[in-house]
C-alpha positions in Angstrom: 5.6 -32.0 35.2 8.9 -32.4 33.4 10.1 -28.8 33.2 10.0 -28.8 29.4 8.3 -26.0 27.5 4.8 -27.2 26.6 3.2 -25.4 23.6 -0.2 -23.8 24.1 -2.6 -26.2 22.5 -5.4 -23.7 22.3 -6.2 -22.1 18.9 -5.9 -18.6 20.5 -2.4 -19.5 21.8 -1.4 -20.8 18.4 -2.8 -17.7 16.6 -1.0 -15.3 19.0 2.3 -17.1 18.5 2.0 -16.8 14.7 1.4 -13.1 14.5 3.6 -11.5 11.9 4.9 -8.4 13.6 7.6 -7.5 11.1 5.6 -6.5 8.0 7.4 -6.3 4.7 5.5 -3.8 2.7 7.6 -4.7 -0.3 7.8 -8.5 -0.4 11.2 -10.2 -0.1 10.5 -12.6 -3.0 10.1 -9.5 -5.2 13.3 -7.8 -4.0 15.2 -11.0 -4.5 15.1 -10.2 -8.3 17.7 -7.5 -7.5 20.0 -9.6 -5.3 23.5 -10.8 -6.3 25.4 -14.0 -5.7 25.6 -13.1 -2.0 21.8 -12.8 -1.9 22.0 -9.1 -1.1 21.0 -6.0 -2.9 22.2 -2.4 -2.8 20.2 0.3 -1.0 20.4 4.0 -1.4 18.7 6.0 1.4 17.1 9.3 0.4 17.3 10.6 4.0 20.3 10.2 6.3 21.4 11.6 9.6 24.9 12.8 8.6 27.3 13.1 5.6 29.4 10.1 6.7 26.6 7.6 6.0 27.8 5.6 3.0 26.0 6.4 -0.3 25.1 2.8 -0.8 24.6 -0.2 1.6 24.9 -3.8 0.7 22.2 -5.6 2.7 19.8 -8.5 2.7 16.1 -8.2 1.7 15.1 -9.0 5.2 16.6 -5.7 6.4 14.7 -3.3 4.0 11.2 -2.2 3.2 9.7 -3.4 6.5 8.0 -1.8 9.6 7.0 -3.4 12.9 3.2 -3.9 13.1 2.4 -1.8 10.1 -0.6 -4.0 9.5 -1.2 -5.6 12.9 -4.7 -4.5 14.1 -6.4 -4.8 17.4 -9.7 -6.6 17.1 -11.8 -7.7 20.1 -8.9 -6.7 22.3 -6.4 -9.0 20.6 -3.7 -8.4 18.0 -4.4 -9.9 14.6 -2.5 -9.9 11.3 -5.3 -10.9 9.0 -4.4 -8.3 6.4 -0.8 -9.6 6.1 -2.0 -13.1 5.5 -4.8 -12.0 3.1 -2.4 -10.0 0.9 0.1 -12.8 0.9 -2.5 -15.4 -0.2 -4.5 -13.3 -2.6 -1.7 -11.2 -4.3 1.8 -12.2 -3.3 1.7 -15.9 -3.8 0.1 -15.8 -7.2 2.6 -13.2 -8.4 5.5 -15.2 -7.0 4.5 -18.1 -9.4 4.6 -15.7 -12.4 7.9 -13.8 -11.8 10.1 -16.8 -12.7 8.3 -17.0 -16.1 8.9 -13.3 -16.6 12.6 -13.6 -15.7 13.1 -16.6 -18.0 11.2 -15.0 -20.9 8.4 -17.6 -20.9 5.0 -17.1 -22.5 2.5 -15.5 -20.1 -1.1 -16.7 -20.2 -4.1 -14.5 -19.5 -4.2 -15.5 -15.9 -0.6 -14.6 -15.5 -1.2 -11.0 -16.7 -4.2 -10.8 -14.3 -2.0 -11.9 -11.4 0.6 -9.3 -12.2 -2.1 -6.6 -12.6 -3.4 -7.4 -9.1 0.1 -7.6 -7.7 0.6 -4.0 -9.0 -2.6 -2.9 -7.3 -1.7 -4.4 -3.9 1.8 -3.0 -4.1 0.4 0.5 -5.0 -1.7 0.8 -1.9 0.2 -1.0 0.9 3.4 1.1 1.4 4.1 3.9 3.9 4.0 6.2 0.9 0.3 5.2 0.4 -0.4 5.6 4.1 1.0 9.1 4.2 -0.8 10.2 1.0 -4.1 8.7 2.3 -3.8 10.5 5.6 -3.2 13.8 3.7 -6.1 13.2 1.4 -8.5 12.3 4.3 -7.6 15.4 6.2 -8.8 17.4 3.1 -11.8 15.4 2.1 -13.3 13.5 5.0 -15.2 16.4 6.7 -17.2 17.1 3.5 -17.5 13.4 2.7 -19.0 12.7 6.2 -21.5 15.5 5.9 -22.6 14.3 2.5 -22.8 10.7 3.6 -24.8 11.4 6.7 -27.3 13.5 4.7 -27.7 10.8 2.1 -28.0 8.1 4.7 -30.8 10.0 6.5 -32.6 10.5 3.2 -32.4 6.7 2.5 -33.6 5.8 6.0 -36.6 8.1 5.7 -37.5 6.8 2.3 -37.2 3.2 3.4 -39.5 4.0 6.4 -42.1 5.6 4.2 -42.0 2.5 1.9 -41.9 0.1 4.7 -38.7 -1.7 3.6 -35.6 -2.7 5.4 -32.2 -1.6 4.2 -29.6 -4.4 4.1 -26.0 -3.7 4.9 -23.7 -4.2 1.8 -21.6 -7.4 1.8 -18.0 -7.2 3.2 -18.7 -3.8 4.7 -17.2 -4.4 8.1 -13.6 -3.4 7.1 -14.7 0.0 5.9 -17.4 0.6 8.6 -15.2 -0.1 11.6 -13.5 3.3 11.8 -16.8 5.2 11.3 -19.3 5.9 14.1 -22.7 7.6 14.1 -23.5 9.0 17.5 -26.5 10.9 19.0 -25.5 14.4 20.0 -27.6 14.8 23.1 -26.4 18.3 23.8 -27.4 19.7 20.4 -30.8 21.3 20.0 -33.3 19.4 17.8 -37.1 19.7 17.1 -39.5 17.8 19.4 -39.4 14.1 18.7 -36.1 14.3 16.8 -32.5 14.0 17.7 -29.3 15.4 16.3 -26.8 12.8 15.0 -23.2 13.2 14.3 -20.7 11.1 12.2 -17.2 10.6 13.4 -14.2 8.8 11.8 -10.8 8.1 13.1 -8.2 8.3 10.3 -5.5 5.8 11.0 -4.5 2.2 10.5 -8.0 0.7 10.7 -9.3 3.1 8.1 -6.3 2.5 5.9 -6.6 -1.3 6.1 -10.3 -1.1 5.4 -9.9 1.2 2.4 -7.2 -1.1 0.9 -9.5 -4.1 1.2 -12.3 -2.1 -0.3 -10.1 -1.1 -3.3 -8.5 -4.5 -3.9 -11.9 -6.3 -3.8 -13.5 -3.9 -6.1 -12.0 -1.1 -8.2 -8.6 -2.9 -8.6 -10.2 -5.7 -10.5 -10.6 -3.3 -13.5 -6.9 -3.5 -13.9 -7.2 -7.2 -15.0 -9.0 -6.0 -18.1 -6.2 -3.8 -19.3 -3.6 -4.9 -21.9 -0.3 -5.0 -20.0 3.2 -5.1 -21.4 6.7 -6.0 -20.3 9.3 -3.3 -21.1 13.0 -4.0 -21.3 15.5 -1.1 -20.6 17.9 0.0 -23.3 20.8 -2.4 -23.8 23.4 -2.2 -21.1 21.0 -0.5 -18.6 18.8 -1.9 -15.8 15.6 -1.0 -14.0 15.9 -0.1 -10.3 13.1 -0.3 -7.7 12.3 1.3 -4.4 10.2 1.2 -1.2 7.3 2.3 -3.3 7.9 0.5 -6.6 4.7 1.5 -8.5 3.9 4.6 -10.4 0.6 6.1 -11.6 2.2 8.6 -14.0 0.6 11.5 -15.8 3.4 12.6 -18.2 3.5 15.5 -20.7 7.2 16.4 -20.6 10.3 16.1 -18.3 9.1 19.3 -16.6 5.4 18.6 -16.7 4.4 15.4 -15.0 2.8 14.1 -11.8 2.4 10.9 -9.8 -1.3 11.6 -9.1 -2.8 9.5 -11.9 -5.6 7.0 -11.2 -6.1 3.4 -12.1 -9.0 4.4 -14.4 -7.8 7.7 -15.7 -7.5 7.7 -19.5 -3.9 8.1 -20.6 -2.3 7.4 -17.1 0.8 5.3 -17.3 0.8 2.4 -14.7 4.3 1.1 -14.2 6.2 -1.3 -11.8 9.7 -2.8 -12.3 9.5 -6.6 -11.9 13.3 -7.3 -12.3 16.3 -5.4 -13.5 15.4 -6.3 -17.1 11.5 -6.3 -16.9 9.1 -3.5 -16.2 5.3 -4.0 -16.0 3.5 -1.3 -18.0 0.1 -0.3 -19.3 -1.5 2.9 -20.4 -5.1 3.3 -19.4 -7.5 3.0 -22.4 -4.7 2.4 -24.8 -3.0 -0.8 -26.0 0.7 -1.5 -26.7 2.6 -4.6 -27.8 3.2 -7.2 -25.1 6.9 -6.7 -25.3 8.7 -3.4 -25.7 12.2 -2.0 -25.3 12.9 1.6 -24.4 15.5 3.8 -26.0 18.5 5.0 -23.9 16.7 8.4 -23.5 13.4 6.8 -22.4 15.2 4.4 -20.0 17.1 7.2 -18.3 14.0 9.3 -18.0 12.1 6.5 -16.4 15.0 5.8 -14.1 14.8 9.4 -13.0 11.1 9.1 -12.4 11.4 5.9 -10.4 14.0 7.6 -8.2 11.6 10.5 -7.7 8.7 8.2 -6.7 10.8 6.4 -4.0 10.1 7.3 -0.4 13.2 6.5 1.7 15.0 3.7 -0.1 16.1 3.0 -3.7 17.2 -0.5 -4.5 19.5 -1.7 -7.3 21.5 -4.8 -8.2 24.7 -2.7 -8.3 25.4 0.8 -7.1 24.3 3.2 -9.8 26.2 6.4 -10.2 23.2 8.3 -11.7 21.0 7.8 -8.6 22.5 10.6 -6.4 22.0 13.1 -9.3 18.5 12.0 -9.9 17.6 12.0 -6.2 20.0 13.9 -4.0 19.8 12.6 -0.5 18.7 14.9 2.4 21.0 15.1 5.4 18.9 15.9 8.4 19.5 14.2 11.8 16.4 15.8 13.4 14.1 14.5 10.6 15.6 11.0 10.8 15.1 11.0 14.6 11.5 12.3 14.2 10.5 9.7 11.7 12.0 6.8 13.7 10.2 8.1 16.9 6.9 8.3 15.0 7.2 4.7 13.7 8.3 3.5 17.2 5.0 5.0 18.5 2.9 3.7 15.6 1.6 0.4 16.9 0.9 1.7 20.5 -1.0 4.7 19.3 -3.0 2.9 16.7 -3.7 0.1 19.1 -5.1 2.5 21.6 -7.3 4.1 19.0 -8.6 0.7 17.9 -9.4 -0.3 21.5 -11.2 3.0 22.0 -13.3 2.4 18.9 -14.4 -1.0 20.2 -15.1 0.5 23.6 -17.3 3.2 22.1 -19.1 0.6 20.0 -20.0 -1.4 23.0 -21.2 1.6 25.0 -23.6 2.9 22.3 
């Protein structure tokens, strides 16, 4: 024994030491498009604790658009970051190869446009904005969806029994199935020879990660069939970006618009800045030239909308005077404290839920 630190040679020890706990939900390589010669960008916060907070902060990409253990999941009692590595390998790394060509004005091949389309999709679903909106949607829709699903499942099982066939589980279903449980309600009354069953689901990180995988392995691939364009801002102006850089925009006028469009909704505008001079754009079921330039009025309106879609941070290469007018910041120390406390509890609470799900699965 020499007293030196000896690395754990076991695969489990190596895996645990490589867990990515600080999850950048907007990749650093993407944000570097907005950095200056000091390798920093300018950040404008939409929520601050007091008036003395500077309007803009000059900071590195490592310091922004990240949360601890946003994607770290507890599986078989151990922490894993499979989603982080999957998104990086499937969507981030391919897009990172294309962005230099975009910046340099190179010719994009069909596979390049496909990579950008899937990068848009991954970035659209993986931010805290997406998490918050998903939780709100599930609170409205899950009860009816569960009832409908359980009725349809029972009908399928009864039909399969009558026909003497076995129902096979769909491929890659584990990610979506994990948060759902079907349990026997032994206290409920039921006809002789039958039991009452109940479906339960735990909205949280596990359901969010599973739903993202489900979308990105299925519906999102439709985006690769669309005709995408690169849009330049009006001369002398630049695109900014944010902690939720994508938009699914339904736009009729400056007063009549929403961010509730869908990937497959006819007429919905799908947009994402790729650099201060390039914005990825398509309009569902419509085609536009590969390269466009917006007028000053169009550029300013889109800048306003990008500010409105941001969650807590807006990023720019230089401090932009128009941002505070487009998105006045909220000064509320109590709200700041509440949000930080909620995020500080995030991993512990979600980990406990994930362990409970595994415990329930083993006991049924």
